[in-house]
Structure formats: structure tokens, C-alpha cells
N, C-alpha and C positions, 0 to 999 in steps of 0.2 A: 504493500500499499504506500501511496505517497504520503506527504506530511499530514494532509487531511484528506480523507475521502468521503463522498457523499454517497450512502448506500440507499437504494429505493427497495421497499418492500410491499407488494399489493396487499392491501388491507381491507378488512371486513368494517362496516360501520364506520365510527369516528377515527379508527386507526390509533396511532401512537405506540409507545413501548409496551403499555400494558394491553393492547389490542391483540388481534387475531390475524394471521396471515391469510389472505384470500387463496382459494384453491384454483380460481380461474383467472389468471393474469388480466386479461383484456376486459373482463366485465366487473372487476373489483370496484368498490365503492369509492376508494380513495388510495393513495399511495403514501406511505409514511416514509419520510426522508430523514435519515440518521446520519450525522455527520460524526465521522470518526477520527480521532487523533492518536497521537502516540499513547495517550493514557486512557484511551476509551472513547466513550461517547461524549462530544463536545456540544451537541446541540439537536433537537429534534423539531421537525415541522411535518405538517400534514397537507397535501394538495388534492383537490378533488380530481377524479378521472371523468373526463367528459364521456357522454354517451358513446356507445361503440360505433354508432352509425355516423358521428362527426369525425370524418377522416378515416375511418376504418381502421383497420389492423395496424397502420403505421402511425396513428394519431398518438398513441401512448410514447413511441419513440421520440416524436418532436417535442411532447410535453416534458419528458424527463430530462432530454438534451438541454432545453430551455432553462431548466432548473439546475444545471450544473452536476447531474448525476454522473458518478464514475462506475457504479456498479449495481446490479440488481439481482435480487434473490426470487425465484419463482418455483412453482411446483410443476410447471410446463408451460409451453407456448407453442405457436405455430410457427412454421419455416419462415414466412414473410417478416415477422416482427423480429425474429432472432437475426436475421440477415441485416434488417434495419439497425439494430442495436450494435451489430459488429461494424457497420458502416459508419457509424458515428462515433465507435471507440467506447462504448460501454460495454463493460465485462458482464456476462450474465452467468449466473450461478444457480444449481439446481438444488432444491430440498423439497421434497414432497411428503416429509414426516413431521417436521417441526412445526407447531401451530402458532405458539406465542411468539409476537414480533420480538420481544425482549430476547427470548430463547434463540431466535434466527440470528439476532445480533450478535450474541455470545458466540454462536458456532461460527460465525465469519470471523470474528476476532482471534478465536483458536484455529483459523484455518481448517475448518472441518467440512467445508461445503466444496463441492466439486464444480468446475465449469460445465455449463449446459453443453451438451452436445446432441448431435442429430438423434440418437437413441430415444431422447425425451421429447421430440417435437410432436405436438398435437396434430392430428390429421384435420383438414378443412380450412385452414387458415393461410 
């Protein structure tokens, strides 16, 4: 990780560190953005995920890139958004087990999440 890294996690409801990770990346309610520094969590903010129809599968790519996101943890996503994130330099990691956002962040800090690869791509996107 660089000096500070902005990590995005698709979230259910109002998000935040006490919230729950969304199992469906593109249709999550919000994205919890966690700024990570050398000593752990430096800051947390939550941004709304626009409706899926507004910009389709690539809308979240544009949204997260515009908020300075460096990395993203998902339980799966389609090939188009994965390619879009790769194109803009946002690292995508895979975790389809951990539900608590704070727990996901802890796994990232311990380097326990794997980079997303084509085995985890959802069909139809």
C-alpha cells in the first residue's frame, strides 16, 4: 500500500465500519470508503451508489475513480466493471465470506484478501 490508500467496500444500508458488506457489487446501497494509513484507519466516509440504470455497469468505476479510490473489495462482479477498474488503476480484491465492513478492512490490513481474477467473475455483465 502507498502512504494512504482509499479502500471501497460495497455496503448495505447506511454503510460505515459497523455496517455489512453487500454481496452484490453493482446494486449495493452505498460504498463505504475507508482511508488507510501506516497506523490503520485514518478516515471513513460513505457515498451513495447511483441506480444501476444510470451509466450501467461502468458507472461505479467512474464514481469510485472520481473519489480517489485505490482499491475495492467485492464478493464478485461482472467482467465489464472488472476491466473498467483495471483500466483506471483501481485494484480489485475478492472476499465472498466476510460480512462485516470492519472485518473486511482488518483482513485487508493483514493482507488476507486475494486479487480478483476471472474465476470470480459473475455472468451477464
